[in-house]
N, C-alpha and C positions, 0 to 999 in steps of 0.2 A: 380076678381071686390074684392071678400069677400077678398080674402089676400092682395090686396094693401090696401085696409080700415084698414086692421088689422094693417099692418106696419105703416101705417102712424099714428092710436090711440097708437101706443104702443112709436112711435119717438116722438110725441106731450106729451106723459107721462113722461119721461124719463125726457126731455126737460123742464119740469115745477119741477119734483122732482131734477132736479139738481138746480133748481134757489131757492129753498126753501127750501130743508132739508138737504145740506151738511153742513157742518161747514167749515168755512174757516181755514184752516190748523193753524196760530198762535192762535185762539179760544183753538184749543184742549191741545195746549204746553205751557197754562199759568201757569205761578208761584203763588204755595198763598204764600198769604202775610205774614209776618213774623213780630210780634209784632204790627199790624197795629194799631193804632188809631184814629179814626176821628173826627173832626172837621169844628163846623160848626157857621155859623154866620145867623140872629141876637143873637141866645141863647146864644152862646162865644163871648168874644172879642179876643182880640190877646195873651189875657194869657199864654194857651198852646206855642205857638209861643216864646214866651217872657222868656219862664221858659226853651225852648230848644238852646235859645243863651247863657243862664245864666249856662249850664251844658255844654257848649263846652271846648275842654281841648286844639283841637290844633289849626284846621282852622272851616272856613263858608262859604261856597261861595252862592250866591247868585243871582236869576236869574229872574229881574220882571220887571214891566212895569211902576206902581209906587207908589212914598213914599210919602204921607203926614203925615203918623201918626210920631208926634214926640217922640212916647214913642218904636217904630219900630228902630227908628235913635240913639235913648239912648240906646236899647237895644243890639246894633251892636258897637257903639262906645264904651260901659263897656266892651264887650267882647274884641275889640278891646287893648283898656289899660291895661288890664291884660296880655297880650301875646298871646291871641286868633289871627290868620292870618286871617283877615276878608276881602272877595275880593267879591265884587257888581258891577254887570252890570247891568245897566240899560236904559229901553228907553230915548230916547228927552223929553219923555211924563217928564219922571223926574225933567227937569230943564225950562221947557215953560210956567211957573207964580213962580212968586216971594217967594210963599210959600217952593215949592216942589223944587225951585233953592236955595234957604236959607239951605232947609235941606240936599240937595247934597253938599255945600261946607260945610256946618260945619263937617258931614261924613270925607270929604278928610281931613278938616282941622286937625281932632281926629285921622288919620293916617290909616283910609281906604281907602286899595286900589279900586277906584273906576272909575269906565268908561261908559262911555258914548256909546250905544250897536252900532254896526255897521249900517251902509245904505245899509250893502248889503242884509238887509232882511227890507221889508215894514216897519211892528217893530217888538222890541223883545218885545212880548205881554207874556212870557211863565209866570209863577208864581211859584217860588219853591226856595230851599233852601239845602243843606248839609250840616251836623255836623258830624267834624271828619273823613268824607269819612263814614261812617258810619249809619247815619240816614237821610234819606231822607223825604222832605216834596214835597208834589203835590198836587197844588191847585187849585180852582178858585178866589182865592182872592188876590187883592195891597195889600198894604202897607197903608191902609185909615186909615182917621179919623173914619169915617159912618157908623163903621161895625153892630150899631146898628139898621141900616132899610135896609143892604144887604143880601138875600141870596146868600151863598157862603158857598162853602167846600171845604176840604183839609183833607190829610189825610200822617201820620206817617207812613215809613214802615224802616226795617232793610237789606229787601232783598239784599244778597254783589252783584248780578250778573247785578240787577236792578243798584242798586248803581254806580257802575264802568262805565254803558253808560253813565251816567246822566253827571260825574265828566268829561267823556271825550269828549263828546258835551260841557261843560262848560267852559274846557280849551281851545279846541279849538276856542271857541267866546270870548275868550279875544284875541285872535291870531287875530280872524275877527274886533273886536275892536278898536285893534292897527292899522290895512291894509287898513278896510274897506272893508272886504271881509265876502264871504258867504259861507265859507264848514263848511261842516260837515262829519264826523268821521262815520265809517263804523258801522251801525245801524243793531241789530241782537234780541235786545230784543223782548218776543214776547208781553209783558205784554204793554210795552213802546211809545205811539203814538207822533210822530213827527211831526213837519209842520219847513217847505215844504216839508220834504221828506217822508215819509209815512200818515200822518191823513186823507185824502181826501179816501185812497183804505183803510185802514181799518175801519172807522167808516163805509162808505155804505156798506163792507161786512158786520160789527155786525149788522148795520138794515138788510139787507137781512138775516141774520141769525134768525132771529124772525119767531116764532112760533106761538104763542099767541098776547103779550103785549108789547108794548113800551111804556115808560115814559120818557120824552125828559123836564128839565129844562132847558131854552139857553136863551140867548142877543139878540143876531142877527143871521139872516138867509138869504140866498140867495142863498147860490150853489147848481147849477142847480142837480149834480150829487148826491146829500145829499137828494132834494126833489125828483126826481124824485127815488130814494131807499125809498122815504116815502111813494108816492102814492102806488108804489108796491105793500109793504107789507099791504096798506090800503084794494088793489083791490083782495090780495086771506085772507081778511079777520083779520089779525090781527089789536087788536085794538093800535090804538096810539090816548094818549096824550099829548099835546105839550104846557107848561106853558110857559108864557112870560111875559116883561112889558107892558101896555099901553101905556104908555110914557119913549120911548128907550132912551140913551143916546150916540149907536150905529150910526146911523144913521134918517134923518128925518122920521117923522110920518107919510109921506103920504107913503112913500117906502118900509117900514117896513109890512104897513100894506097891500101892496099889496098883497107880498111876503107872509104873513100869508092865507091872502084870497084865494089864488091861492091855499094852502097844503087843509083847510078848503071845499075848490070846492069838494077835494077829498077824502074826507071820514076819515079826520085827523080832533081831538078833539079840537080844541084850545082855551085856555082861556087866560084873561092878568088879567095883577093884577093891582087895582086900582092906580092912582097916586096924590098928592105924596106920599112917599113911608113912612112907620111907622115899627113899631119892629113887628106888629101884620100884616101887610101886605104890608112885604118888596118887593123891587125891586129886579127881578129877575138876579141877574149877574151871575148864577153858570152855568155851561153849564155842564148837565150829560148826560145818555140816559143809561137808565135800560131797559134791553132787557129780558123778563120771569120771572123778577124776580129772574132772576138768575144770569147774567150778568151785570154789570156796567162797564161805560166809565166817569170819571173826569177828567178835563184837564181844560186848558186857552183857547181851541179852541172852538170859537165859531163855526158856518153853513155856516162861508163866503167863497166865494172865495179869498180874499186877505189874513184871517186869514188861511184857508187849504191849499193854493198852495205858496203864498209872504212869509205870517211872520215867525218869529221863533215862536214855540210853543212846550209847553209840556202836554201831558196828559198824565194817567192811562187807563189799563181794566185789570178788576181783577173779581172775585168769593171770596166774602165774608158773609156768612148769616149772622150775627149779624147785620155788617155794614149795609148790603141792608134793613135790618129789621128797622134801626137807618134812614136811609133816606126814603123808603118809609114813615114810619110815618111821617114826616117832609114835605112832597113830599103831601098825601094825606091834610095835614093841610094847605099847602098856594092853594091844589086844591078847597078846601072848600071856603076858601076868596077871592077868585077870581069870575071874571064877562066874561058872554059869550065875547067874540071876537066886539066888534059894530063896525055897516055899515060901519061908517065915521069913519076916524083918526080925532085926536084931530087938528086943526087948528095947535095951540100952547099948549105947557104943561113944569113942570118942574119937575123931577122924584125924585127930592131929595129938602129937604130945603134949606142944609147949598151942598158948592161948594167943592169937596172932592180932 
């Protein structure tokens, strides 16, 4: 009996260790980011993006959910007019109100090769661009007007392998837009997180790799595999903090609060930013995961079933101490301005003072 007891104990210990201590192989293969530059709002506006457009010499490829900023449109049009080939894939959201439709049509009139994204994905929600096929911007931010009310983050980089894969997917999505298909080329880069292809798997593995802490900025949740991973790491003692907005734009408040309360009941510390948003108390539109102050995810992916399984999304996982430190400082600032999750969702709410 002692021998059997020892064997069972050993099996349980090995099983627990395998779930908590073995880093997923892709985390051991992450490239160090080259020439990394962090952009954050509301601290900054779109000027770093405009500067990148102005520096373009040959091409700009844009994959975006929404454009309502005339400054962004002007920057893209100016590049096209001076001989840069500008290609944009924009979700149907870009044309579903008069203001955004006017910008879409103006870009087309100015010679920009602009496509409404394929219906083969539920939405095309990525927020990225590539300049001259040698500089990429991956972010959580749309090209909207109210950047002074939005917590968003993005990162420039120049890694050849990362950019090569982004360009391949972009060119494939141009064909998808023409043919209403949903094809994706072979994906192999360890840093990149793609929906609907590998984001759920990679983010679950990233969460499960945590040993001590996880800090999250997120707009929408609801994916049960993400929920399960967060609950499991909290149960084994990882301190998980999740920061979102009390009044969200992605789903009805009652549904959002049900998801948040589910996590709070399992030991995740959930805080919310009050509404309406201001520069000091911004709307949480960022989508990030900070694991052990060591590994960082940021991207367009929300933690919803639609975002991870049905949409076109792009994110990145990386290690960078300087950028991590800056993100930590901003997270702590937002956390200090947040409130505990109320017991009841607001009946009605307006997250921003002006439409985006």
